C-alpha positions as CSV (number, residue, x, y, z in Angstrom):
1,M,-1.0,11.1,-9.6
2,S,-3.5,8.8,-11.2
3,S,-5.4,6.2,-9.2
4,L,-3.2,3.6,-10.7
5,A,-0.1,5.3,-9.3
6,L,-1.7,5.7,-5.9
7,R,-2.7,1.9,-5.9
8,V,0.9,0.9,-6.7
9,L,2.2,3.2,-3.9
10,A,-0.4,1.8,-1.4
11,L,0.4,-1.8,-2.2
12,S,4.2,-1.2,-2.3
13,T,4.2,0.5,1.2
14,M,1.8,-2.1,2.6
15,L,4.2,-4.9,1.3
16,I,7.2,-3.1,2.9
17,D,5.3,-2.8,6.2
18,H,4.4,-6.5,6.2
19,L,7.8,-7.7,5.2
20,G,9.2,-5.6,8.1
21,F,6.7,-7.2,10.5
22,V,7.5,-10.7,9.4
23,F,11.2,-10.6,9.1
24,Y,11.8,-8.4,12.2
25,P,14.0,-10.9,13.9
26,L,16.4,-10.9,10.9
27,L,16.5,-7.1,10.4
28,P,18.5,-4.4,12.1
29,L,16.3,-2.3,14.3
30,P,16.6,1.0,12.3
31,V,15.6,-1.0,9.1
32,F,12.6,-2.6,10.8
33,L,11.4,0.8,12.2
34,A,11.8,2.5,8.8
35,M,9.8,-0.2,7.1
36,R,6.9,0.1,9.6
37,V,6.9,3.9,9.3
38,V,6.8,3.7,5.5
39,G,3.9,1.2,5.9
40,R,1.7,3.8,7.6
41,L,1.2,5.5,4.2
42,S,-0.8,2.6,2.8
43,M,-4.2,2.5,4.7
44,P,-5.0,6.2,4.2
45,I,-4.4,5.8,0.5
46,F,-6.6,2.7,0.3
47,C,-9.3,4.6,2.2
48,F,-9.0,7.6,-0.3
49,L,-9.3,5.2,-3.2
50,I,-12.4,3.6,-1.7
51,A,-14.0,7.0,-1.4
52,E,-13.1,7.8,-5.0
53,G,-14.2,4.4,-6.2
54,Y,-17.6,5.0,-4.7
55,Y,-18.3,7.7,-7.3
56,H,-17.3,5.6,-10.2
57,T,-18.5,2.1,-9.5
58,R,-21.5,0.8,-11.4
59,S,-22.8,-1.2,-8.4
60,V,-21.9,-0.4,-4.8
61,G,-23.4,-3.6,-3.7
62,R,-21.1,-5.6,-5.8
63,Y,-18.2,-3.5,-4.8
64,I,-18.9,-4.1,-1.1
65,G,-19.5,-7.8,-1.8
66,R,-16.0,-8.1,-3.5
67,L,-14.3,-6.5,-0.6
68,I,-16.1,-8.9,1.9
69,L,-15.4,-11.8,-0.1
70,L,-11.6,-11.0,-0.3
71,A,-11.7,-10.2,3.4
72,V,-13.0,-13.6,4.2
73,V,-10.5,-15.3,1.9
74,A,-7.6,-13.2,3.4
75,E,-8.5,-13.8,7.0
76,L,-6.8,-17.1,7.5
77,P,-3.4,-16.1,6.1
78,Y,-3.8,-12.7,7.9
79,D,-4.2,-14.6,11.2
80,R,-1.2,-16.8,10.5
81,V,1.0,-13.8,9.7
82,F,0.1,-11.5,12.6
83,S,-0.1,-14.1,15.2
84,G,3.6,-14.7,14.6
85,G,2.9,-18.1,12.9
86,Q,1.1,-19.4,16.0
87,S,-2.4,-19.8,14.5
88,W,-4.4,-19.9,11.3
89,F,-7.6,-18.7,13.2
90,N,-7.6,-15.9,15.5
91,I,-10.8,-13.9,16.4
92,V,-8.9,-11.2,18.4
93,D,-8.6,-8.8,15.3
94,Q,-9.6,-8.8,11.6
95,N,-7.9,-7.7,8.4
96,V,-8.4,-4.2,6.9
97,L,-10.5,-5.3,4.1
98,F,-13.4,-5.7,6.5
99,T,-12.8,-2.0,7.5
100,L,-12.7,-0.8,3.9
101,A,-16.0,-2.6,3.2
102,L,-17.6,-1.1,6.3
103,G,-16.3,2.4,5.2
104,L,-17.8,1.9,1.7
105,L,-21.1,0.8,3.3
106,A,-21.0,3.9,5.6
107,I,-20.7,6.5,2.8
108,H,-23.3,4.6,0.8
109,M,-25.8,4.6,3.6
110,C,-24.9,8.3,4.4
111,D,-25.6,9.3,0.7
112,A,-28.9,7.4,0.6
113,F,-30.1,9.2,3.8
114,L,-28.9,12.6,2.7
115,L,-30.9,12.3,-0.5
116,R,-34.0,11.9,1.7
117,G,-32.9,14.8,3.8
118,A,-32.4,12.6,6.9
119,R,-29.1,14.1,8.2
120,G,-29.4,12.5,11.6
121,S,-29.8,9.1,10.1
122,A,-26.9,9.7,7.8
123,L,-24.6,10.5,10.6
124,L,-25.9,7.6,12.7
125,S,-25.2,5.2,9.8
126,V,-21.6,6.3,9.7
127,M,-21.3,6.0,13.5
128,L,-22.7,2.5,13.5
129,C,-20.3,1.3,10.8
130,A,-17.4,2.9,12.6
131,G,-18.5,1.3,15.9
132,L,-18.8,-2.1,14.3
133,A,-15.3,-1.8,12.8
134,Q,-14.0,-1.0,16.3
135,F,-16.0,-3.8,17.9
136,M,-14.6,-6.3,15.4
137,R,-11.1,-5.0,15.9
138,A,-10.7,-4.8,12.2
139,G,-7.5,-3.0,11.0
140,Y,-7.5,0.7,12.0
141,G,-11.0,0.2,13.5
142,M,-13.4,3.1,13.6
143,F,-10.6,5.4,12.3
144,G,-10.4,3.6,9.0
145,V,-14.1,4.1,8.4
146,L,-13.7,7.8,9.5
147,F,-10.8,8.2,7.0
148,I,-13.1,7.1,4.2
149,F,-15.8,9.4,5.5
150,V,-13.5,12.4,5.6
151,F,-12.4,11.8,2.0
152,Y,-16.1,11.3,0.9
153,C,-17.2,14.6,2.7
154,F,-14.4,16.8,1.5
155,R,-13.8,15.4,-2.0
156,D,-13.8,18.6,-3.8
157,R,-12.3,20.8,-0.9
158,P,-8.6,19.9,-0.6
159,A,-7.9,22.3,2.3
160,R,-10.7,21.0,4.4
161,K,-9.9,17.5,3.5
162,A,-6.2,17.9,4.5
163,A,-7.1,19.6,7.8
164,A,-9.8,17.0,8.7
165,F,-7.6,14.1,7.8
166,L,-4.6,15.5,9.7
167,G,-6.7,16.1,12.7
168,L,-8.1,12.5,12.5
169,C,-4.5,11.1,12.3
170,L,-3.4,12.9,15.4
171,T,-6.6,11.8,17.2
172,F,-5.9,8.2,16.1
173,G,-2.3,8.3,17.6
174,L,-3.6,9.8,20.8
175,F,-6.5,7.3,21.0
176,E,-4.1,4.4,20.6
177,Y,-1.8,5.7,23.2
178,L,-4.5,6.5,25.8
179,A,-7.2,3.8,25.2
180,E,-5.3,0.9,23.6
181,G,-2.1,1.2,25.8
182,V,0.5,1.2,22.9
183,D,3.8,2.9,23.8
184,L,4.3,6.5,22.8
185,Y,6.7,5.8,20.0
186,W,4.1,3.6,18.2
187,A,1.4,6.2,18.8
188,V,3.6,8.7,17.0
189,V,4.3,6.3,14.1
190,L,0.5,5.7,13.7
191,A,0.0,9.4,13.6
192,G,2.6,9.5,10.9
193,A,0.0,8.1,8.6
194,A,-0.7,11.9,8.1
195,A,2.1,12.0,5.5
196,A,-0.2,10.1,3.2
197,I,-2.0,13.4,2.5
198,L,0.8,14.5,0.2
199,P,0.3,11.9,-2.6
200,I,-3.5,12.1,-2.0
201,L,-3.5,15.9,-2.7
202,F,-1.6,15.3,-6.0
203,F,-4.4,13.0,-7.3
204,N,-5.3,14.2,-10.8
205,G,-8.6,12.5,-11.2
206,Q,-7.3,10.0,-13.8
207,R,-7.6,6.3,-13.6
208,G,-4.3,5.6,-15.4
209,R,-3.5,2.7,-17.6
210,G,-4.0,-1.0,-16.9
211,G,-7.6,-1.6,-17.3
212,K,-9.5,-4.7,-15.9
213,L,-6.3,-6.8,-15.7
214,A,-4.6,-4.3,-13.4
215,Q,-7.8,-4.0,-11.4
216,S,-7.9,-7.8,-10.9
217,V,-4.2,-7.8,-9.8
218,F,-4.9,-5.1,-7.2
219,Y,-7.9,-7.0,-5.8
220,L,-6.0,-10.3,-5.5
221,F,-2.7,-8.8,-4.2
222,Y,-3.8,-8.5,-0.6
223,P,-4.9,-12.3,0.0
224,V,-2.1,-13.7,-2.2
225,H,0.7,-11.8,-0.6
226,L,-0.5,-12.8,2.9
227,A,-0.9,-16.4,1.8
228,L,2.7,-16.4,0.5
229,L,4.1,-14.8,3.8
230,A,2.1,-17.2,5.8
231,L,3.5,-20.3,4.0
232,F,7.2,-19.3,3.4
233,A,8.2,-16.5,5.7
234,P,10.3,-17.4,8.8
235,I,7.6,-16.5,11.4
């Protein structure tokens, strides 16, 4: 699969997940649950694409800046949608673009410290970014940052990449169950993000067609689809 195909898959499963959340009162329970399960595929794929994009971007600083800008733009509609239509401003949790930006920053700092031979500082920089994501209650918290770190560390070692990612997914589900107090079913659903490793392992290293237009669409899709859900969905 090309990066274009993975982006389409990630955006599609994310949209299915968000539609399931918003239209829950109108959906049969099995359909709702299926949509939320399918949605677990999206975040790991986005994390993988961030790690891959790190090796191809001309400016990591601009890349991080774009993610933060989009995160800020998306935050108000995100709050509206995930507060059940109750508020346009909610500081309880933040959208996943903040997590992706922190994950990108983490591997960039890690790389910079490793080039200087400062392994301790490299690991500390990743831990600080993961801790900040958890403190902010950004989507997936520290585990989103760690997903990106795993894909960065084992980029050319698929077996280790798969093993580390699967272990992290199981840890994520267990953490949510024990520390965050979610019910056991939802913890299992979250751990189901592990299924995302299948399309990730089929990545062929190609960008795919589409060029800059497709890239712009992918960047804008997140805030735009949230704005439409916030304005028109029955929440």
